[in-house]
C-alpha positions in Angstrom: 125.1 164.9 285.0 127.6 164.0 282.4 128.9 166.8 280.2 129.7 166.4 276.5 133.2 167.3 275.6 135.5 166.8 272.6 138.0 164.0 272.6 141.7 165.2 273.0 144.6 163.6 271.1 146.1 160.5 272.8 149.6 161.9 273.1 150.4 165.5 274.1 153.1 167.4 275.9 152.3 169.4 279.1 152.0 172.6 277.1 149.8 171.0 274.5 147.5 169.7 277.2 147.0 173.2 278.7 146.6 174.6 275.2 143.9 172.1 274.5 141.9 173.4 277.4 142.5 176.9 276.1 141.4 176.0 272.6 138.0 174.7 273.8 137.3 178.0 275.5 138.5 180.0 272.5 136.2 178.0 270.3 133.3 178.6 272.7 134.1 182.3 272.6 134.5 182.3 268.8 137.9 184.1 269.0 139.5 185.1 265.8 142.5 183.0 264.7 145.2 185.7 265.1 144.0 186.5 268.6 144.1 182.8 269.5 147.7 182.5 268.4 148.7 185.6 270.3 147.1 184.3 273.5 148.3 180.7 273.2 152.0 181.2 272.6 154.4 182.6 275.2 155.4 186.2 274.6 159.0 185.5 275.8 161.1 182.5 276.8 164.6 182.6 278.3 166.9 179.6 278.9 170.0 180.2 281.0 173.0 178.2 282.2 173.5 178.3 286.0 177.0 177.4 287.0 177.4 176.7 290.8 180.4 176.1 292.9 179.5 173.1 295.0 180.7 172.5 298.6 183.3 170.0 297.5 184.9 172.7 295.2 183.7 171.3 291.8 181.5 173.3 289.5 178.1 172.0 288.3 176.2 173.7 285.5 172.4 173.6 285.8 169.8 174.8 283.3 167.2 177.4 284.2 164.2 178.9 282.5 161.8 181.9 282.8 158.8 181.8 280.5 156.6 185.0 280.3 153.4 183.9 278.7 151.1 186.9 278.6 151.1 190.4 280.2 148.0 191.9 278.7 146.3 192.3 282.1 149.4 193.4 284.2 152.9 192.4 285.1 154.0 188.8 284.6 153.4 186.7 287.8 154.5 183.1 288.5 156.5 180.8 290.7 160.0 179.4 290.6 160.2 175.6 290.5 163.2 173.6 291.5 162.5 170.0 290.3 164.2 167.3 288.0 161.2 167.5 285.6 161.2 171.3 285.3 162.0 171.4 281.6 161.1 174.1 279.2 157.8 172.5 278.1 156.6 172.1 281.7 157.5 175.7 282.6 155.8 176.9 279.5 152.6 175.0 280.4 152.7 176.3 284.0 153.2 179.9 282.7 150.1 179.5 280.5 148.1 178.3 283.4 149.1 181.3 285.4 147.7 183.6 282.7 144.3 182.0 283.0 144.4 181.7 286.8 145.1 185.4 287.4 142.4 186.3 285.0 139.8 183.9 286.6 140.2 185.5 290.0 140.5 189.0 288.3 143.7 190.2 289.8 145.9 192.6 287.6 148.6 190.2 286.6 149.7 188.2 283.6 151.2 184.7 283.6 154.8 183.5 283.9 156.8 180.7 285.4 160.4 179.8 286.1 162.4 176.8 286.9 165.8 175.1 287.4 166.2 171.5 286.5 167.6 169.6 289.5 166.7 167.6 292.7 166.7 170.1 295.6 167.2 167.3 298.2 170.7 166.6 296.7 172.0 170.1 297.4 173.1 171.6 300.7 171.6 174.9 302.0 174.7 176.8 300.8 174.6 175.2 297.4 170.9 176.2 297.1 171.8 179.7 298.1 174.5 180.0 295.5 172.3 178.5 292.8 169.4 180.8 293.6 171.6 183.9 293.5 173.2 182.9 290.2 169.8 182.1 288.6 168.4 185.4 289.8 171.3 187.3 288.3 170.7 185.5 285.0 167.0 186.5 284.8 167.3 189.9 286.6 166.9 191.9 283.4 163.4 190.3 282.9 162.0 190.6 286.5 161.0 193.6 288.6 158.1 194.9 290.6 156.4 196.3 287.5 157.7 193.7 285.1 157.6 190.2 286.4 157.2 189.1 290.1 158.4 185.6 291.0 157.0 183.5 293.9 157.6 180.1 295.5 156.6 176.9 293.7 157.5 173.2 294.1 161.0 172.9 295.6 161.2 176.5 296.6 160.0 178.4 299.7 160.1 181.7 301.6 163.9 181.3 302.2 164.5 181.0 298.4 162.5 184.1 297.9 164.6 185.9 300.5 167.7 185.0 298.6 166.2 186.1 295.3 165.1 189.4 296.8 168.6 190.0 298.1 170.3 189.0 294.9 168.1 191.3 292.9 168.6 194.1 295.4 172.4 193.9 295.0 171.9 194.7 291.3 168.9 197.1 291.4 168.6 198.4 294.9 166.4 197.3 297.7 162.8 196.5 296.6 160.9 193.8 298.4 158.0 193.9 295.8 160.3 192.1 293.3 159.2 188.7 294.8 156.3 187.4 296.9 156.1 184.6 299.3 158.9 186.1 301.3 159.4 185.7 305.1 157.2 188.1 307.0 160.4 189.6 308.5 161.4 190.7 305.0 158.1 192.1 303.8 156.1 189.0 303.3 152.4 188.9 304.0 150.7 187.3 307.0 148.5 184.4 305.7 150.6 183.7 302.5 151.8 180.3 303.5 148.3 179.0 304.2 146.7 180.8 301.3 146.8 178.0 298.6 145.1 175.5 301.1 142.8 178.1 302.5 141.7 179.1 299.0 141.1 175.5 298.1 138.7 175.1 301.1 137.0 178.4 300.3 136.3 177.3 296.7 134.9 173.9 297.7 132.8 175.4 300.4 131.4 178.1 298.1 130.6 175.6 295.3 128.7 173.4 297.9 126.6 176.4 298.9 125.8 177.3 295.3 125.0 173.7 294.4 123.0 173.0 297.5 125.3 170.1 298.4 126.1 169.2 302.0 129.7 168.3 302.8 129.0 167.5 306.4 130.5 164.2 307.4 131.8 163.4 303.9 135.3 161.8 303.5 138.3 163.3 301.7 141.6 161.9 300.5 144.5 164.3 299.9 147.5 163.3 297.7 150.4 165.6 298.6 151.3 166.9 302.0 153.5 169.9 301.1 152.4 173.5 301.7 149.1 173.1 299.7 148.1 169.7 300.9 149.0 170.1 304.6 147.1 173.4 304.9 144.1 171.9 303.0 144.1 169.0 305.5 144.3 171.4 308.4 141.4 173.6 307.2 139.1 171.4 305.3 137.2 170.2 308.4 135.7 173.8 308.5 133.4 172.8 305.7 132.4 169.5 307.3 134.8 167.0 305.6 136.6 164.2 307.4 140.2 163.5 306.2 140.7 159.8 306.0 143.8 159.6 303.9 146.9 161.6 303.0 150.2 160.8 301.2 153.5 162.4 300.2 156.4 161.3 298.1 157.4 158.6 300.6 154.0 157.0 301.1 150.7 157.6 302.9 148.3 156.7 305.7 144.6 155.7 305.7 142.1 155.6 308.6 138.4 155.3 307.6 137.3 156.8 310.9 139.3 159.9 310.2 142.9 160.9 310.8 144.1 162.6 314.0 145.3 165.8 312.3 147.3 167.2 315.2 149.1 163.9 315.6 149.7 163.6 311.9 151.1 167.1 311.6 153.4 166.5 314.6 154.6 163.2 313.0 155.2 164.9 309.7 157.3 167.6 311.2 159.4 165.1 313.1 159.7 162.4 310.4 159.6 164.7 307.4 156.9 162.5 305.9 153.4 161.3 306.7 154.5 157.7 306.0 154.8 155.6 309.1 152.2 157.5 311.1 150.8 155.2 313.7 147.2 156.5 313.5 146.3 154.5 310.4 147.4 151.9 307.9 150.0 152.4 305.2 148.8 153.2 301.7 150.5 154.1 298.5 150.0 157.2 296.3 148.3 155.2 293.6 146.0 153.5 296.0 145.0 156.8 297.5 143.8 158.1 294.2 141.4 155.1 293.8 140.0 155.1 297.4 136.2 155.0 297.9 135.9 158.5 299.3 133.5 161.4 298.6 136.2 164.0 297.7 139.7 163.5 296.2 142.2 166.4 296.4 145.3 165.9 294.2 147.7 168.4 295.8 151.1 167.2 294.6 152.4 166.9 291.0 151.1 167.0 287.4 149.1 164.3 285.6 148.5 162.0 288.5 144.9 161.4 287.3 145.3 160.2 283.7 143.9 157.9 281.1 145.4 154.9 282.9 143.5 155.4 286.2 140.6 157.8 285.6 138.1 155.0 285.2 139.1 153.7 288.7 138.6 157.0 290.5 135.7 156.5 292.9 135.4 160.0 294.4 132.4 162.0 293.2 134.2 165.3 293.5 137.8 166.0 292.5 139.3 169.2 293.8 142.5 170.2 291.9 144.7 171.8 294.5 147.9 171.0 292.5 148.8 172.6 289.2 147.6 170.5 286.2 147.1 167.3 288.1 144.7 165.8 285.5 145.3 165.1 281.8 142.7 166.1 279.2 142.0 162.4 278.5 141.2 161.9 282.2 139.1 165.0 282.3 137.0 163.6 279.5 136.6 160.3 281.3 135.5 161.8 284.6 133.1 164.2 282.9 131.5 161.2 281.0 131.2 159.4 284.4 129.5 162.4 285.9 132.3 163.2 288.4 132.6 166.9 289.2 136.0 168.4 288.7 136.8 171.8 290.4 139.7 173.0 288.3 143.2 174.1 289.3 143.0 177.6 287.8 140.2 178.4 290.2 140.9 176.1 293.2 144.6 176.8 293.9 144.5 180.5 293.0 144.6 181.4 296.7 148.4 181.6 296.6 148.6 184.1 293.8 145.8 186.1 295.3 147.6 186.6 298.6 150.8 187.2 296.6 149.0 190.1 295.0 148.1 191.3 298.5 151.7 191.0 299.5 152.9 193.0 296.4 150.3 195.7 297.1 151.5 195.9 300.8 155.1 196.2 299.7 154.3 199.0 297.3 152.2 200.8 299.9 154.8 200.1 302.6 151.9 199.2 304.9 151.2 195.7 306.4 147.8 194.2 306.7 146.7 192.1 309.7 146.2 188.4 309.0 142.4 188.7 309.6 142.2 191.3 306.8 144.2 189.1 304.4 141.9 186.1 305.0 138.8 188.2 304.7 140.0 189.7 301.4 141.0 186.2 300.1 137.6 184.9 300.9 135.9 187.7 299.0 138.0 187.2 295.9 137.6 183.4 295.9 133.9 183.7 296.6 133.3 186.0 293.7 135.5 183.9 291.3 133.7 180.7 292.3 130.3 182.4 291.8 131.3 183.7 288.4 132.6 180.3 287.2 129.6 178.4 288.6 127.2 180.8 286.8 129.0 180.4 283.4 128.9 176.6 284.0 125.2 176.7 284.5 124.4 179.2 281.8 126.5 177.4 279.1 126.0 173.8 280.2 129.7 173.1 280.5 131.9 171.7 283.3 133.6 173.9 285.8 137.0 173.6 284.1 135.7 174.8 280.7 133.7 177.5 282.5 136.8 178.7 284.3 138.8 178.8 281.1 136.0 180.7 279.4 136.0 183.3 282.1 139.8 183.7 282.1 140.3 183.6 278.3 137.5 186.1 277.8 139.1 188.6 280.2 142.6 188.3 278.6 141.1 188.7 275.1 139.3 191.8 276.2 142.5 193.3 277.6 144.4 192.6 274.4 141.7 194.3 272.4 141.5 197.3 274.7 145.3 197.7 274.5 145.2 197.8 270.7 147.3 194.7 270.1 144.9 193.5 267.5 
């Protein structure tokens, strides 16, 4: 059933797009104007210069950011992104999304995000190490286990978190709880790497149960084959779906009968891309988004579903495993066409949930077994999905607006209880 929504402006920045979704929820909740402004704008923003000695002896100066959006519900939490498009506006938008994401799944964090503007593939391992340490030193006065806890994001991984932990420790003393997404050998949690993909599958499966929809035998296309997309592809068969297409930055592959996942994963490890896999025909990223499949999973970058292609999306369900993969204009078009959208602030929250578990384990100095991590993740994602689904049904709104209503309401209540307004 199509859902009535307001029309967004034609041109918006990334932060304006996220803020537009926030404003719809704030209006539904009838929040007072001064509270809305406090909740929409970041509480702190830092821009730093990051000079790095390159392997050839020259010095390059990079620009880094840390945006702390809101900490009413707990310490700031959010990833570090290394990417050419990681400018202040994008980092600000992602920090805002983290505020609502942590609130939707009801873990005691606020929202933050960090980034450095560059192409990681152009730097050597040692250059990345030096850049990470210098960036960490530049933001060290803002982060800490009870202040702001970074994690991996696009362009970063467990190794980068290990460097950050070490750089922070040289200034403040050893404390593994300062970052999450670390290697297990340095205090990381079992199950953290798979958590974003596992959480995606949990949400889709729970929504299907609540809606009475069978996913058995239905087809799925996944755009993006990094940490989130690859784990989603590995695990999504558990709810009955058949993966027929995947892609990454270099291209993709399609097989209507279903892809051989073991062979694809082996090819991806060896070739560093899914492109060229012999088990299907070549396909581009744009083509994948418009395939005639039952479920589409954008698991790569922002705004891939937009005003220019939303009317050509054929999937009946879009599962947002990436952060902000759909523009407000596209969201309106899909809603008008009756296409279900499971939103990013619910779907891809599995990563931050297990980051919370990792942080808790570091503080307790006690490690959980992977089985417990996955059981606890399922419990959190199940309860969050049930809550968002119920609000969607009770209020007659889409799952995205319902998720924002849940998150915004919880943050607003925390601000009131703390006496900020």
